[in-house]
N, C-alpha and C positions, 0 to 999 in steps of 0.2 A: 808469833807476831804480836806486838803490843799496839794498842790504839790509844790516842789521847782523848780524854773526855774533860768536861768542865763540870764541877760540882760546887755547891755552896755548903759550907760547914760552919757550925757554931764556933765562935772565937775561943771559948774555953776548950772545946774538943781539939781544935787546931793547936792550941798551946800545949795540951797534953801529948799530942802526937809529936810535936817538935821536941819536947823533953825526951821522949823515948828515942828519937833519932839522935839527939845529942849524947845520950848515954850509950849509943852503939847497939841498941836493941834491934833497930832497923837501919838499912842502908840510907834510906831517904823517906820522904813523906809518901811517895807513891808505893814504896814497898810496904809501909805500914798499912796503908788503906787497902792494898791488894790482899795482904794477909788477913785483915779483918773481914773483907768480903768473902774470901775463900772459907773462912771459919763459919760464917753464916750459911754459906751454900753447902757446907760439908764436903768441900773439895780437898 
């Protein structure tokens, strides 16, 4: 189950995330952020 959350993120960071999504590295912004958090948590 997934839950929606709200976060604030730096404009430059968001731009870089969107670039990765447009290149097909991630399905969408949520996927990119979830991947990054999992990396930090070691999941």
